[in-house]
N, C-alpha and C positions, 0 to 999 in steps of 0.2 A: 222299307221296313214292313209295316203292317200290311200294306197293299200287296207287296211282293209275297209275303207269307200267305195271305188270303188267296191270292191268285194261284199260287203253286199248290196250296192245300186243296183248293177246290178241284183242280185238275187231278191231283193224286187220288182224292176220295172218289170222284166220279169214275176215274179209270179203274180203281179197285172194285167198285160196285158194278160198273157197266161194261168193263173192258171185254168181257166175253160176248157181249151183244152188239157193241158198236166199235167201229174202227177208231183208233186213237186220235186221228185228226178230227173226227166228228166230236169226240169228247173234248178236244181242245177248243173247238168253236163254241160248244155249249158252256164250258167252264169260262171261256173268255167273256161271253155275254154277262154271266153272273158277276165275274170279277170286275168288269168295267163299271157296272152300276155302283158297286161298293167303292171302287177306286175314285170314281168321279165325285161321289159325295164326300169322301175324306179329303181329296185334293181341294175341292171347292171351299169347303167349310173349315177345314183344319190346317191345311198346308198353305194355300195361297190366299184364303179368306177374301174371296172376291164378292162383290155386290152386284155384278153385271147380270145380264139376262141369263136365266137358268137354262132355257132351251138352247140358246145359241152356244153357250159354253158346253152343254152336253153334246151337241152335234160336233163341235170342234174336238172335244175329248174323244168321242167315238171314232171320228175320222182318224185321229192320231193312233188310237188303238187298233184300227183296221190295218194300218201300215205295220204296226208291231205284230199283229196277228199273222200277217202275210210272212214277215221275216221269221217269226216263230215256226210257222208251218213248214216253210222250206228247210230251216235248220233241223227241225225235229224229223222230218222225212229223211234227210240225209243221214242224220245220226242213227235212226232206227233201221231204215230199209237198206241203206247203202253201207254204213259202217257197222251195222248189226249190234248196236249198243242197247242197253235196257231202256225202256220207254220212260219210266219215272225218273231215273237218274239223268237221262238226257235232258228231260224237261227241266229238271232242277238247274243244270248248268246253263241251259239256254235262257231260262228266266233271269238268272243272276246276270248273264251277259247283256240282256236287253234293258236292264234297269236304268242305266245311265242314259241310253238313247231316249227312253220313255220320259225320264225326268226333264231332260233338256227340251224335248218336244213340247211338253206341257208348260214348262216355264216360259218358253219363247213363242209359243203358238196358242195353245189352248187357253191359258190363264195370263197371257201377256198383259202387263199393265201399260196403260196409254200414257 
């Protein structure tokens, strides 16, 4: 929901502002870092409401998002450079596709209840 919109919106805005200066995959990495911080805070305090160690959960969260970022980068590269699809539209579909994987990873790894 909100995290997905924030993450996609961050990418789209940065691409529109900086796309002529930076490669779209560089923009993906920058937007990912911004979105991960926002997402971690909403997941920790609103979705899963955990009370465990902040730093440990952040590291687990970022590790999860690094895997998602890798998948996203590969898929976006194939969509844009191989299939010649528009960047922002491709990222929208990829973002939607990775939501379920992300949620499951956070539920059973990042914020797993003991």
